[in-house]
Each structure stands twice: as C-alpha cells, then as structure tokens.
N, C-alpha and C positions, 0 to 999 in steps of 0.2 A: 543213505545212512542218517540216523537221527542222533544228534549230539546235544548234550546239555552242558552248559558252563555253570558251575556252582561258585558264585563269587564274581563280581563285576568291577573290581577295583583295578589297579594297575596291571596285574597279571591277567585277569580275565579279559580286559580290553585288548591286550596284546594278542591273546589267543584268538579273540573274535576277529581281529584283523587278518591273522594267518588263515583262519577257516574260510574267509571270503575268497581265497584263491582256489578253493576246491568246490567245484560246481555240483558234485554228487552229494552234497550235504543238504538234506531236506528241511530239517528243523534245528534251530538253536534255541534251547530253553535257557533263559537267563534268570538265575535265582540270585537276588541281590538284597543288600541292606535296605535299599530305597528304590521302590518302583519308579518314582519320579526321576531319580538320578539316572537310572538305566535308560529310561525313555528319552530323557534330555540328551544323553550322549548319542543314542541312536539317531535322533533327529539331526544333531549336529554332524554326525558321521555321514548321514544321508546327503546333506547339503554341502558339506565342506570337503570331506575326504573321499566321497564316492558312494555308490549305492550297493548295499548288500543284496546279493541275488537270491538268497534262500528265504524261507519263511521264518519269522522271528516270533517266538512266544515268550512273553514276559510274565512270570508268575506274580501272583498277588503279593503285596508288601509283606516281607518277613524281617523281623529284627533278630539277627543272629546273636546279639549281645545279651538277650534275655536267657537266664539260666534254664528255664523250662523249655524254651525253644531249642537250646543246645542239646538238652536231653532227648527231645523228640527227634532231632536230626540224627543223633547217634543211634536211636532205636529204629530208624528207617520209617518214621511215621509218614504214611501216604498223603496226609493232609499238608505236610510240609514239603515232602519230596515226591511229586507225582510222576515218577519215572515210569512206573508200570503202565499207568493210564496213557502216558504219552508215547509208549513203546520206544523208550530211549535205548539206543545201543551202547553208547559210551557216555559216561559222566567225566568231564574234565574238572578236577578239583583245583580251583584257582584262588583259594582263600589264603594262601601264603604259608609261611614257615610255622604258624601256630596250628596247623591242621593236625588233628589227632587221628590215630588209627581207628578209633571207635566210629568216627564220622565216615571213614571210607567203608567200613563194614555196614554202616547205616544206608549208604547208597545202594549196596548190593541187596540188602534186605528190602529196600523200597522198590526193587525191580530193575535196577540198572544191570546190564549184562557184563559191563566192564568199567573199571574206574582207573583213570590216569591221573598221576600227580604232575603238577607243573614245577614244583619245588620239593625238596625233601621235607617230609613231615617233621615237625619239631622233635617228636619223640623218636624218630628214626636216627637223628643226630645224637640226641640225648642217650639213647640206648646203646649206640655203638661206642660212645665215649665211656659209658659206665662199664661196658664189657672190657675195654682196655684197662680200666682201673681195677676191675675185679681180677683180671688175669695178670696184673702188674707187668704188662708188656709195654713198658714205657720207651725203651730204646731198641730199635730194630725189632726182631721177633716176628710172630706170625702175621700180624696186621700189616706190617711193612712188606713182608713177602707177598701177602695177598694183593696189596695194591700194585706192587711191581708186576705181578703176573697179569692182573686185570688191565693195567695200562698198556702192557706189551701186546696183549690180545686185541684190545680195541684200537690201538694205534697202528697195529700191523708191523711190529718190529720184533727182532729176536731177543734183545737184551734191554732191560731197564735197570739202571743202577741208581738207587735213591741216594740222596745226600741232604745236607742241612739246608741249602738254599741254592738259588740259581747262580749266584756269583761263584760259589764253590764248584758248581757243575762245570763252568768254563775252565776254571783253574785246574781242576782235577783232570779234565780231558787234555789240556795242554801238556801237563806233566806225564800223563799216560802215553802220549804220542812222542815223548822224549824231547819236547821243545824247551829250550832254556837259553843259557848264556851264549851270546854270539849269534843267535837266530833273530830273524825279523818276522813279524806277523802283521798282515794288512787287515785293517778293519774300517768301518764306516766313520765318517766325521760327525754323524748325528745319532746319538744313542745315550743311554745312561752309562755312567762311568764304569760300571761293572765290566762291560765288554772290553774296555781298554786297560783298566787297572790290572786285570788278571794276567794280561800279557806281560806287563812289567813285573808282576809278582812271580811269574814263572822264570824270570831272568832274561826274557827276550826284549827286543826293541819294538815298540808300537809304531806302526806306519799307517797314517790316515789316508783315506781316499774320499773324494767328494761324493755327494749323493745324486741320484737320478732326480731331475727336476719334476718329474711326473708322479713318482711313487714314493719318494723320500727314503728309499733304501739305497744301499751302496751302488754306485754307478760302475758297471763292468768296464765301460770304456776308459775309466780313469785308473784302472788297476795295473795294467801291463807296464805302464811307465814307472810304477813304483817297485817293480820286481827286480831284485838283485840276486847274486849268488847266495846271499844269506837268508833269503825269503823261504820260509818253511810252511806257512799256512795262511789261509784267508778265513776271517770270521765275519760272514754276512749276518746282519740283524734283520729279522722279519718284522720291521718296525710298525708299531700300531696294530699289528695283525695282518699286514700285507706282506706276501712273500717277496723276497728278493728274486731277481731273474736268475734262477738256478741253472737254466740251460747254458747261459753265457758264462756263469761262474764255473760250472763243471768243465766247460771247454777250456777255460784258462787253467784250471787246476790240473787237468790231464796234460795239457801242453807243457807245463813247467814242473810237473810232478809235485804238486802242492797238496796239502791236506785241507779239507774244508770242515770247519766246525760251525754248525748252524746255531745261532743264538735265537731260540724260539720262546724266549721269556714272555713275549706278548702275543704269541701266535699258535696257541693250542688248536690243532686240527685245521690250521690254514693249509692250503694246497697249492702246488705248482704243477700244472698239467695233470691234475687228478691224483697226484701223489702227495701224501702228508709231508709237510716240511719237517725237517729233522731226520728223515729217512733217506734223503738224497745224497748228502755229503757223507763224510766218514763218521760223523756223530752229530747229535743234536742235544742241546741243553735246554732245560725248562725251569722256570720259577713257578712255585705255587704260593707266592705271596698272596695275602687275603684279597687284594683288589684284582688279581688276575682273572681271566675268563674261567679258569679252574683254580680256585683258591682255597687254601687251608685256613685254619684259625691261628696261624702264626707262620714262621718261616719254614719253607721246605723246598726241595728241588730234586731234579733227577737228570741223568744222562741216558740217552738212547743210542743204540748202535746195533748193526748186524755183524760187527767184527768181534769174533770170540776172544781174540787176544787182547784187543783194546778194552773190552768189557771187563775182563779179569784184572787187568792192570789198574783200571779205574776203580774197581771195587776194592782192590787191595790198598791203593793209595788213600782212599777215603776212610779206611779202617786201620790206620797206623801201619800200613805196609804189609798187612797179612790178612788171610782169610780165616785163620784159627787163632784163638786167644793164646798169647805167649809165643806165637810163631810169626816172626816179622822178617820178611824177605828184604825189605828196604825201609827207609824212613818215609813215613807218610804224614797224614793229618787226621784229625778227628772230625769227620763230617758225616753225620748220620741222621737220617730222618727218624723222628720219634713216632711211637705207635699211635698216639692220639691224632697227629696230623694225617697219618696214613689211613686210619679208619674213617676220618671225616672225608678225605679225598675219595675213598671207595664209595661212599654214599653219594657224593656229588657227581661222581663220574657217570652215574646212570642218567643224569640230566643234561650233560654237557652239550649234546647235539641239539636238543631243544633250545637251550639257552643261546647257542650259537646262531640258530635260525632266527631267534628273536632279535639279536643284535644286528643281523644282516637286514631284517625287516625295518628296524628302527633307522638304520643308516640310509636305506632307500627313501624313507619318508623325509628324513632330514634333508637329503640332497634335493629331493623334489621341491621342498619348501624354500630352501636357502638358495637354490640356483637362480631364483627369480630376483635376488637381491644384488644390486650393483656393489662392486668392491668386495664381494665374498667369493673365494675360490673353494669349492667343495672337493673332497678327496676323490681320486680316480682309482679304479680297479683294473688291473691288467687283464686282458682277455684270457690269458693262460693261468691266471691266479684266482684263488678263493680267499678273499679278504674277510677275516673273522671279527674285525672291528673291536679289538680290545679298547681302542680309543677312536673317537670320531674327531678328526682334526681338520679344521678349516684354516684358511689363510686370509688375512686382511691387513692392509697398511695401517689401519687404525686399531691394531691389536690391544695396546695398553689401555686406550680409552674405552674400548669395548669391554675388556675384562673388569675394569673399575666400575663401570656402570651396571654390568651384569651383577656384580657383587652387591651394589646398592639396591638392586631389585631382588635380592635373595637367591640368585642363581650362581651355583658354584661352577668354576671352570679351572683348567690347568694349562700349564705351558710345558710341553715335552719336546724340546728342552730349551730354556732361555739362552743358553750359551753352547755353541757347538763345541764338541770335545777338544779340538785342536787349540781352542782359545781359553780353556780353563787354566787357572794358575798352575795346576798340577803339570801341565805340559808347556809351560812358558819356556822351559829350557830348549824346546825344539825350535823356537824362533819362528813360529807360523805367523803368516800375515793373512788378512781377509781375502786378498786376491788368490791365495793358494787353495782356498775352499769357498769359492764365491756363492755357490748355491746354499750350502749348509749355513754359511754366515748370514745370508739374506733371510732364509726361511726361519732361522731362530728368532728373528725379530718380527715375524708375521704370524706364526702358528699359534693356535689356541684350541684346546680340547674341550668340547662340549659334553654335557652329561651323557653318559652311555652305560646302560645296564639293562638286563633283560626285562625288568619290570616297568620301564618307561611306558607311558600311555600317550595316546594321540593328542589329548588336551595339552600335555606338557610340551610336546614337540611343537605343536601349533603356536602355543603361547611364546615359546622361546624364539621361534622364527620371526614372529611379529615383533618381539622385543628387540631382537638384533636389527631388524629392518628399521625400526623407529630410532634406535640409537645411531646407526650409521648414517641415516638421512639427516638427523639433527646435527651430527658432528662431521658430516661430509664436506 
C-alpha cells in the first residue's frame, strides 16, 4: 500500500510514527511546508527513535501559505500533488483543523484513490454549527437525538440519555436508582469532587475507599470493610482513562446486591477485558467537557445503560420529571444537552478511535523515555485493561519543584488531584485522617500530569523527557 501524508507538523509526525508499525506500507510521501524541516525530523527519528522500515519520499519544497499554491492544491494540480505519478492509494490529510473540503477534493483530482482526515475539517465543524442555527434546534431536538443514537451504536449500548454535564449524569443516575436519604454510597478517595458531591446532593452519605497503588483506581480489597446495611451502590472512577478492576467490583456488587455506577468522565472507550467501560455496571456516566478525549465546545454529558426502566427514569428526571411537555410524573431537574454541543460531538465522534490510538502511542513513547529517569514512576496498565490516557500521570517525590521548573521552561502540567477527596474541607465533618487513606494521601503529593493530546509530536516528548531528567538530576 502506498500512503502519502499531506502536512508534517504535529499531526503528520504522529501519523508517521503509527504507520511505522505497519510493514505492508511501501511508500510514505511527505508533503510539507519545509523540505529541510521534514528531512531533519526523519534523520533525528532514524537515529533517536528508531528506523522507519518503508521507503520515504519527500516532495520538493512547497509553501502552503502562498495563496496561489493554496489554489493549486485545491485544484489538484499535479505539479503540487503528484499522487497519480506516485500511484498513491491513500492520502492522509494532516494539516489540521483549518483543512478545507476543497483541498480534499483536490487530492482526489490529483489522483489519490482515497482521502482520510486526521481531524475534523474546519468547515465540517462550522457547517454543522450553522445547520443548528438555521434549524433553531438549540435545546434537545434532532441533533441531540442523532448524537444519542450514534453514541449508542459506536459504544455498543442500548440507551444513551444526554444531559447538561457529567456531574449531572452521576446525580441523575443516583436519583433514577432511588438512592437518597439514609443510604450510603462507596466511591474512590482520589477523583474530582463531582463523583462524591453528587452522592451528598442525592441525600445519601458518601463513604470513601482508598486507591489501588498500581492503577490509581478504587481498591476492591478496601471496599467490603466499608459495606453496611445502608450501602446501596459503588461508584468506581476510571481515573485518567484507566479502567477500574470491574471483575472484582462486580463480584462484590453481586455478593451484596449493590448497584454499580461507572464514572467514565475520563475514560471514553477504555475497556476492561475487551468490554467498553460504562457497559459493565448498571450504568455509566460521561463528561464531554472540552478537554476530555471526546470534548464538546462547552459543557455536555450523558448516561448510558442497557436497563430500559433506568433509562426512562433518568430521561424523565433530567427533563423536569416528564417525557412530554406539561406532563410531569415527579419533580426532576433541568439538565439537557444543547443542539450545538450534540452536533459538534457527532462530527468529532468519527475521529475518536484515531485520537485514542494516538494517545496510546504517545503514552508508550513517554514511558519508554521517562522510565530511564531515576525517581520517576510511570503509569502502569493492567493486563486486562485498555488505558485511553485522558491524562498521562507520573509520580515523583520532587513533584512541586518539577512543576515549578517545567513552568519556567514554558511547559504546562497539572495535578490531578492535589488533595485527596477525604481531606477536602467539604468532608472535614467526616473526621478523616491520613492513615485512613494512606495511598491516596501519599499519591496526591507525588502525581503530576504531563502534556497529553493527539497532536503531540516526537520532538516535544523527547524534549520534555530530557528536561525532566535535567531538572530531577539537578534537584535530586
């Protein structure tokens, strides 16, 4: 198979790395802003990151920023795009979110048999937003229904109930399951407060359990000691994109007749034993906050379940307690996804698997580079789990110094999360002590999230690993 990459920036370089794993690719034609830039990268790739096994063709220097050249690209000019001459089967368009449909048509005119996008074309997003505006379908409506149906199909679940955000998703599910005053719900000691605050909002008591020292998710061995006659459910969080141990959690739930609500806010399409998270327990909840693996342009969320009754109750509760206007079976809330967010998510959904693969590739490179550095602990992936790396989180005793020096060198990082949930002021009334949750307490002082997004390139990861190494050696 002969493949051309059009564009060799962050996206193109990531695609190049993935193609290197497929030995049936004969030619990669790289069309770039700068012939020298592409060649310099390939030389560095050859010596530092490993050798590409296929044949590499680098086209003569082309400046995409020239208006005349842009027009020639769109017209499929063979002097600019020699796909027919090279007998190219597939062109991978990697020039980013400003790609226009006219350019895609130009590739076909120039002789490409097929064109693949690595990100949504800018006008694909723009057009779908304009369609929503033209149809005045701002709240619920056909675009929301379309996304619900598409997400259900691609995710392999019977029901998708959209809502305003991921936090509402957990709260609505708790209410739909009838959990409230006098009940207790067990959840992890390390997460964003949405997971625990919704338990309190439902009227139940939050009960924390410590985390697994290897995977940062709730530790099943710490759960049974927390169960009382008031316990009604467990909310595991698939933290950072790594699935919790659903086999052990389901065994506990079945033993004590408990409900399982999977918090999948950071784990779109993560898997446990080949099954998508969110489809294993009674329900799964998702956030589509802009920074998520599948993100909208604002707040949005959903609930997934295969339970017909639960889906209906959740849908009603999210819509003022009714399915029809002016018909309210009970009091609910107003938590609805808007049409603009749904339409944007439908476009992005087509690319989620490719973006996930890129995240996994980036994480593998990070781990390869960082594992050589003393005092850095890289994330593990359970043999039964598929980690989708919403976040790439390392641990080091010198976390605060590392973060400060990364910032001084222009590198952003995050801490997820600096205080374990049981020790927030919001839960001071529970009287928790560090010894009650020793792993979560310790890890909250060591964890740091490194840059992670599909468009990362090898240069950036290599630079960051060398920077971390120099910082930790200097401050070790």
